[in-house]
C-alpha positions in Angstrom: -14.8 -2.0 -15.2 -16.1 1.0 -11.9 -18.9 -0.2 -10.2 -18.9 2.2 -7.2 -18.2 6.0 -7.3 -18.8 7.4 -3.8 -17.9 11.3 -3.5 -18.1 13.7 0.4 -17.6 17.4 0.7 -15.7 17.3 -2.7 -16.9 21.2 -4.1 -20.7 21.7 -3.7 -21.2 17.7 -3.4 -22.0 16.3 0.1 -22.2 13.1 -0.7 -22.7 11.3 -3.8 -22.7 7.8 -4.0 -23.1 5.9 -7.8 -23.6 2.0 -9.3 -22.2 2.1 -12.4 -23.1 -0.8 -14.9 -21.4 -2.3 -17.9 -22.8 -0.2 -21.1 -23.1 3.6 -21.7 -24.2 5.3 -19.1 -24.7 9.4 -20.1 -25.0 11.7 -17.1 -27.1 15.0 -17.9 -27.9 18.6 -16.3 -28.6 21.5 -16.1 -25.6 24.0 -16.5 -24.1 23.9 -13.3 -25.4 21.2 -11.1 -22.2 19.7 -11.2 -22.0 17.1 -14.4 -17.5 18.0 -14.7 -17.3 18.1 -11.0 -18.2 14.5 -11.2 -16.0 14.1 -13.6 -13.1 16.2 -11.9 -13.6 14.2 -8.6 -13.1 10.8 -10.9 -9.8 12.6 -12.1 -8.7 13.3 -8.5 -9.0 9.6 -7.3 -7.2 8.7 -10.6 -3.8 10.3 -9.3 -5.0 13.9 -10.6 -3.5 17.0 -8.4 -5.5 18.6 -6.4 -5.8 21.2 -3.6 -7.9 22.8 -0.8 -10.2 24.7 -3.2 -12.0 21.2 -3.6 -12.9 20.8 -0.1 -16.4 21.2 0.6 -17.1 25.2 1.9 -17.3 23.9 6.5 -15.4 20.9 6.3 -12.3 18.9 7.5 -11.1 16.9 4.2 -12.8 15.8 0.7 -12.5 12.3 -0.2 -13.9 10.2 -3.2 -13.9 6.4 -3.3 -13.8 4.4 -6.5 -14.1 0.6 -7.0 -13.4 -1.7 -10.1 -14.0 -4.9 -10.4 -10.7 -6.5 -12.3 -12.2 -9.9 -12.3 -11.6 -10.4 -15.9 -8.4 -7.9 -16.2 -5.6 -10.2 -16.0 -2.6 -7.0 -16.6 -4.4 -5.2 -13.8 -4.5 -7.7 -11.7 -0.6 -8.6 -12.4 0.5 -5.2 -11.5 -2.1 -5.5 -8.4 0.4 -8.4 -7.7 3.7 -7.0 -8.3 3.1 -3.7 -6.4 1.9 -6.5 -3.4 -1.6 -4.5 -3.5 -4.0 -7.3 -4.4 -7.2 -8.6 -2.7 -8.9 -11.9 -2.6 -11.9 -10.7 -4.1 -10.4 -9.3 -8.1 -11.3 -5.8 -6.5 -9.7 -2.5 -6.7 -11.1 0.1 -4.8 -9.4 4.0 -5.0 -9.4 6.0 -2.3 -7.6 9.5 -2.5 -8.4 12.1 0.9 -7.9 16.2 0.6 -7.7 18.3 3.3 -8.3 22.2 3.7 -5.1 22.7 4.3 -4.4 21.2 1.1 -2.9 17.4 2.4 -3.2 14.9 0.1 -3.6 10.6 0.9 -3.7 8.4 -1.6 -5.2 4.8 -0.5 -5.4 1.5 -3.0 -7.3 -1.3 -1.6 -7.3 0.5 1.9 -2.8 0.4 1.9 -1.6 4.3 1.1 0.6 4.8 -1.9 2.3 7.6 -3.5 0.7 10.0 -6.0 2.4 8.8 -8.7 1.7 4.6 -8.2 -2.6 5.9 -8.1 -1.7 7.7 -11.2 -0.4 4.2 -12.9 -2.9 2.4 -11.5 -5.7 4.9 -12.1 -4.3 4.8 -16.2 -4.9 1.5 -16.4 -8.5 1.9 -15.6 -9.7 4.1 -16.6 -9.6 7.1 -20.0 -10.6 10.4 -20.0 -11.5 12.6 -23.0 -11.8 16.1 -21.7 -14.4 19.0 -23.5 -11.2 21.2 -23.9 -8.7 18.3 -25.1 -9.1 20.1 -28.9 -7.1 22.9 -27.3 -3.8 20.7 -26.5 -4.8 18.6 -29.8 -3.0 21.6 -32.0 0.2 21.0 -30.3 2.9 18.4 -31.9 4.2 16.2 -28.8 0.4 15.3 -28.4 -0.7 14.6 -32.2 2.2 12.5 -32.4 1.4 11.1 -29.3 -2.2 10.2 -30.3 -0.7 8.5 -33.5 2.2 6.4 -31.5 -1.2 4.7 -29.4 -2.9 4.4 -32.4 -0.5 2.4 -34.0 0.4 0.2 -30.2 4.0 2.0 -30.3 4.6 1.6 -26.5 7.0 -1.4 -26.5 8.8 0.7 -29.2 9.2 3.9 -27.9 10.1 1.7 -24.4 13.0 0.3 -26.4 14.2 3.7 -27.8 13.7 5.6 -24.6 16.3 2.7 -23.4 19.3 3.4 -26.0 18.6 7.1 -25.7 18.7 7.2 -21.8 22.3 4.8 -22.0 23.4 7.4 -24.7 22.8 10.5 -22.7 25.0 8.8 -19.5 27.5 7.9 -22.4 28.0 11.5 -22.8 27.7 12.8 -19.7 30.3 10.2 -18.4 32.2 11.8 -21.5 32.7 15.1 -20.3 33.2 14.3 -17.0 37.2 12.5 -18.2 37.4 16.5 -18.8 37.4 19.1 -21.8 40.2 19.2 -24.3 43.7 17.3 -23.8 45.9 20.5 -22.9 43.4 21.1 -20.1 43.1 17.3 -18.9 47.2 17.5 -19.2 47.4 20.4 -17.0 45.0 19.0 -14.4 47.2 15.6 -14.4 50.5 17.5 -13.9 49.1 19.2 -10.8 47.5 15.9 -9.7 50.8 14.0 -10.1 52.3 17.7 -7.8 49.9 17.2 -5.3 50.6 13.5 -5.0 54.4 13.2 -4.9 54.3 16.1 -1.9 51.7 13.7 -0.3 53.7 10.7 -0.8 57.2 12.6 0.5 55.3 13.7 3.7 54.6 9.7 4.3 51.6 10.5 7.0 50.7 7.9 8.1 47.1 6.4 10.7 47.8 7.7 13.9 51.1 9.9 12.9 49.9 12.9 14.5 48.0 12.1 17.4 52.1 10.0 18.0 54.2 13.3 17.3 51.5 15.5 19.6 52.3 13.0 22.4 55.7 13.4 21.6 55.8 16.6 21.8 54.4 17.0 24.7 56.8 14.4 26.6 59.6 16.7 25.1 58.2 20.2 25.6 58.1 19.1 29.4 60.8 16.8 29.9 62.0 19.3 32.8 59.4 19.4 35.3 58.6 15.5 34.4 61.9 15.0 35.8 61.6 16.8 38.7 58.1 15.2 39.7 59.9 12.1 39.5 62.5 12.9 41.6 60.0 14.1 44.7 58.2 10.9 43.9 60.9 8.8 44.7 62.1 10.6 48.1 58.9 10.3 49.4 58.9 6.4 48.1 62.5 5.8 48.9 63.3 3.0 51.9 66.5 5.2 52.2 64.6 8.1 53.7 63.2 8.1 57.4 59.5 9.6 56.3 59.2 7.2 53.1 56.5 5.5 52.6 58.4 2.5 52.1 60.2 2.8 55.7 56.7 4.0 57.7 55.2 0.6 55.9 58.5 -1.2 57.4 57.9 0.2 60.9 53.8 -1.4 60.3 55.1 -4.7 59.1 57.4 -5.2 62.0 54.7 -4.3 64.6 52.4 -6.3 63.2 54.5 -9.4 63.0 55.5 -8.9 66.8 51.6 -8.8 67.1 51.2 -12.1 65.3 53.0 -13.4 68.0 50.5 -13.3 70.3 47.4 -13.4 68.1 47.3 -15.5 64.7 44.4 -14.0 63.5 46.2 -11.2 62.3 48.0 -12.7 60.3 46.0 -11.9 56.9 46.3 -8.1 58.3 50.2 -8.7 57.8 50.0 -10.2 54.1 48.1 -7.3 53.2 50.7 -5.0 54.3 53.3 -6.7 52.7 51.5 -7.1 49.7 51.3 -2.8 49.2 55.1 -3.1 50.8 56.0 -5.1 47.9 53.8 -3.0 45.6 55.7 0.5 46.5 59.0 -1.4 45.9 57.8 -2.2 41.9 56.6 1.3 41.9 59.6 2.4 42.8 61.5 0.6 40.3 59.2 1.7 37.8 59.6 5.5 38.5 63.4 4.8 38.2 63.5 3.2 34.8 60.6 6.1 33.7 62.7 9.1 35.1 65.7 7.1 33.3 64.1 7.6 29.7 63.1 11.4 30.1 65.5 13.5 28.6 65.9 17.0 27.8 66.9 16.9 24.2 66.2 20.1 22.1 67.2 18.7 19.5 64.1 16.1 19.2 61.8 18.3 20.5 63.1 20.3 17.1 62.8 17.6 15.4 58.9 17.0 16.5 58.3 20.2 16.0 59.1 20.5 12.1 57.2 17.5 11.5 54.1 18.7 13.2 54.4 21.9 11.4 54.9 20.0 7.5 51.7 18.0 8.2 49.5 21.7 9.2 51.2 23.3 6.2 49.7 20.6 3.6 46.9 20.4 5.5 45.9 23.7 4.8 47.0 23.4 1.4 44.5 22.0 0.7 42.2 23.0 3.0 41.1 20.0 5.0 42.3 18.6 9.3 45.7 17.0 9.2 44.1 13.7 9.9 42.4 13.6 6.8 45.6 14.2 4.7 46.4 9.8 4.2 42.3 9.4 2.8 43.3 12.5 0.2 46.1 11.1 -0.8 44.0 7.3 -1.7 41.8 9.8 -3.1 44.1 11.8 -5.2 45.7 8.5 -6.3 42.3 7.0 -7.8 41.5 10.5 -9.9 44.5 10.3 -11.5 44.5 6.7 -12.2 41.4 7.4 -13.8 42.6 10.4 -15.9 45.8 9.1 -16.9 43.4 6.3 -18.2 40.9 9.1 -20.0 42.5 8.5 -23.6 41.4 4.9 -22.8 37.8 4.9 -21.1 37.1 7.9 -23.7 37.1 5.4 -26.9 35.5 3.1 -25.2 32.8 5.3 -24.9 33.1 6.5 -28.1 33.1 3.0 -29.2 30.2 2.2 -27.7 28.0 5.5 -28.1 29.0 5.1 -31.5 27.2 1.1 -31.0 24.0 2.9 -29.6 23.5 5.4 -32.2 23.4 2.5 -34.8 21.3 0.6 -33.0 19.1 3.6 -31.6 18.7 4.7 -35.7 17.4 0.7 -36.4 14.9 1.5 -33.8 13.9 4.6 -35.3 13.7 4.0 -38.5 11.7 0.6 -37.6 9.3 3.4 -35.9 9.4 5.7 -38.7 7.7 3.2 -41.3 5.7 1.7 -38.6 4.1 5.5 -38.1 3.5 5.9 -41.7 1.4 3.1 -42.4 -0.3 3.5 -38.7 -0.5 7.1 -40.6 -2.2 6.5 -43.4 -4.9 3.9 -41.5 -5.6 6.6 -39.1 -6.4 9.7 -41.6 -8.6 7.5 -43.7 -10.7 6.6 -40.5 -10.4 10.4 -38.5 -11.2 11.6 -42.4 -14.7 9.3 -42.7 -15.5 10.4 -39.0 -15.4 14.4 -40.1 -17.5 13.4 -42.4 -19.7 11.7 -40.5 -19.8 14.4 -37.5 -20.7 17.3 -40.1 -17.4 18.1 -42.6 -18.6 16.7 -45.5 -15.6 18.2 -47.5 -13.1 17.5 -44.8 -10.2 15.8 -44.9 -7.0 14.6 -43.2 -3.9 14.1 -43.1 -0.9 13.3 -40.6 2.3 14.4 -41.9 5.5 12.1 -40.5 8.5 13.8 -41.8 12.0 12.0 -40.3 15.3 13.7 -39.4 18.2 11.4 -39.1 20.4 14.0 -39.2 20.3 15.3 -35.2 20.6 14.2 -32.4 18.7 11.0 -30.7 15.5 12.0 -29.2 13.6 10.0 -26.5 10.8 9.4 -29.2 12.8 8.4 -32.4 14.1 11.2 -35.0 10.2 11.9 -36.2 8.1 15.2 -36.2 4.2 14.0 -36.6 1.8 16.9 -37.4 -1.6 16.5 -38.1 -2.7 18.5 -41.1 -7.1 19.5 -42.2 -8.6 20.8 -44.7 -12.2 21.6 -43.1 -13.6 22.6 -47.2 -13.6 21.3 -50.4 -10.7 22.8 -52.7 -8.7 23.9 -49.6 -5.3 21.9 -49.1 -5.0 20.2 -46.0 -2.7 22.9 -43.6 -1.6 22.6 -39.5 -4.8 22.3 -37.9 -3.8 26.0 -36.2 -4.6 27.8 -39.4 -7.3 26.6 -40.7 -10.0 24.9 -38.4 -12.1 27.2 -36.3 -12.9 26.3 -32.8 -16.1 24.7 -33.2 -14.6 22.3 -36.4 -11.2 21.7 -34.1 -14.3 20.2 -31.6 -15.2 17.2 -34.3 -11.9 17.0 -36.0 -11.3 16.2 -31.2 -14.2 14.2 -31.3 -13.2 12.1 -34.3 -9.5 11.0 -33.3 -10.5 10.5 -29.5 -13.7 8.0 -30.6 -10.9 6.1 -32.7 -8.5 6.1 -30.4 -11.1 4.6 -27.9 -11.2 1.9 -30.2 -7.7 0.9 -30.2 -7.1 1.3 -26.4 -7.3 -1.5 -23.9 -8.8 1.1 -20.6 -12.0 -1.1 -20.1 -13.3 2.5 -18.4 -13.6 5.3 -21.0 -14.9 9.0 -20.0 -16.0 11.4 -22.6 -17.1 14.6 -20.3 -18.9 17.3 -22.9 -16.8 16.8 -26.0 -19.8 17.2 -28.3 -19.6 20.8 -27.2 -20.0 22.5 -30.1 -21.9 20.4 -32.4 -25.9 19.4 -32.6 -28.6 18.2 -35.2 -27.8 14.3 -36.9 -23.9 15.0 -36.0 -24.8 14.9 -31.9 -27.3 11.7 -32.9 -24.0 10.3 -34.9 -21.8 10.9 -32.1 -24.2 9.4 -29.5 -24.6 6.1 -32.5 -20.2 5.7 -32.2 -20.4 6.4 -28.2 -23.2 3.4 -27.7 -20.9 1.7 -30.0 -18.4 1.5 -27.5 -20.5 0.7 -25.3 -20.4 -2.6 -26.5 -17.5 -3.6 -26.1 -16.1 -0.8 -23.1 -17.8 1.4 -19.5 -18.8 4.5 -21.7 -19.2 7.3 -18.9 -20.3 10.2 -20.7 -21.1 13.3 -19.6 -23.7 15.6 -22.5 -26.1 18.2 -22.8 -26.8 17.3 -25.9 -30.0 14.8 -26.0 -29.0 13.2 -29.3 -26.5 11.8 -27.1 -28.1 11.5 -23.8 -31.1 9.1 -25.7 -28.2 6.8 -26.4 -27.0 5.4 -23.4 -28.2 2.4 -21.4 -28.8 4.1 -18.6 -29.6 7.3 -17.5 -28.5 9.8 -14.5 -29.5 13.3 -13.3 -27.6 15.5 -11.5 -29.3 18.0 -9.9 -28.2 21.1 -7.7 -30.7 21.9 -4.5 -30.5 24.3 -1.5 -31.0 23.3 2.0 -30.3 26.0 5.3 -28.8 28.4 2.5 -26.4 26.3 1.1 -25.8 24.6 -2.5 -25.8 20.9 -2.5 -25.3 18.3 -5.7 -27.1 14.8 -6.4 -27.2 12.2 -8.9 -30.6 10.5 -9.7 -30.9 7.6 -11.5 -33.5 7.8 -14.4 -35.9 5.4 -16.1 -39.3 5.5 -18.0 -41.5 9.0 -18.0 -38.8 10.2 -15.6 -36.1 10.1 -18.0 -39.0 11.2 -21.0 -38.6 14.5 -19.0 -35.3 15.2 -18.3 -34.6 14.4 -22.1 -38.0 16.7 -22.4 -36.0 19.3 -21.0 -32.5 19.2 -22.3 -34.6 19.5 -25.9 -35.5 22.9 -24.8 -37.7 26.0 -23.7 -39.1 27.0 -20.9 -42.7 25.0 -21.2 -42.3 21.0 -22.1 -45.2 20.9 -23.9 -47.5 17.1 -24.9 -45.4 17.5 -28.3 -41.6 18.0 -26.2 -42.6 15.1 -24.2 -43.8 13.0 -27.2 -40.3 13.6 -29.3 -38.7 13.0 -26.4 -40.2 9.1 -25.7 -39.3 9.3 -29.4 -35.8 9.5 -29.4 -35.0 7.4 -26.6 -37.1 4.2 -28.4 -35.1 5.0 -31.8 -31.3 5.7 -29.4 -32.5 2.7 -27.6 -33.2 0.2 -30.8 
């Protein structure tokens, strides 16, 4: 359950810290004091979207912390362990901050997490029923979800969604195989033509670079031969001024000097080595010169091959170096398209099997929805009568549409029907229910739905708007009954509901240095009597009002 909630610089709240206990806790206060702000702050720390407008004026950031005792919530402990977010003390601490530039951060047990993960754990810990729930109750998708939650259809829905997702994948793959047979055949013919052209080209890896090198050599053969001759002339031993002639003269001089001083020997060896290197270089240069050929025919062949490669590369709008890779890719596409008929048959068979499985699951879900709809309708009808609609009738229509395509939530159309007055046949809620009646019906459904929920903490944010008197007392009793097995937080403006709570918190607004702030006080004894008396109304709280408030509290706690 929720044990501690702290709020800092959120809206008009500067600093609030709440210690919360099991059972039913009511939060009351004058209109505008900030009761719903507390609910908004709790929604924020549970993963709802926020904005910079939530930050208190003049503050850098708003922050909300919520601490939960999950010692008895094994499914929450398993979730935390799975996401590597567990704590040894069986606590779960959620934190959310929003800076005044709109940036948001979320943490679970001190570790930063994406907002979706925060929202996921929040849905396991707290279920918030808002005062405007009756507005969404008019939507059929919401009505279907309420019925499924009441019936515990989560597992069935997941199975159907898994089959539906695979069915969609199969449909997309079928579409990717191409359109009509004529179009696929034309595309296959084009691929085959392109492949034949590339196979004829037969471009190997690195061939273009080798061709460029050969083209450079052939186109510059004249210059290469001239340069080789000049270099050989400078090296040749037959020339008096050649490098070899000069180094031979040096060698002979050093050889003579060695007879006078043996230490010149190593120097002579180096000169001998240089002479050997020059002779080998000259030999290699002669051999190279013999290979250089002025061959216009070979040059033309190389130029034609290079032009052919570049022409095909331009047709495919890619660099010539990528042509070998294009050949492999087009071959794969052609192979896939060539066997597309076979693959299409495989996909058709899988699609038929998926539809068969889907229909079986959907029919089972339909029957379960029909059975659950009857139970839920009877329970809501009884609750409507308890909430001041004695002639009200409630029914749920579940129609199966098994002729259309698979849908992620089954084949059913779920619609809530209501008759607010005796003698009137049930019709769609939007056609027959007024705003006040919708509020009561919504409350009846929320209380019943909460009974079947496994969420440990339930928050009711002014869901009792539009009711009063004995009906309000019934609402308080129902919430109190829920509080015996769950932690219930109820934000209310009705004294009949407030007096039923096991714990009472008062939200007040005060001014300090021309700024407005919200504070929360725990009430008991006379302070609680004073607050319930204020809620009973009147500018002046009389002894009679106080006595009435005290009596209501005593009766509510009995």
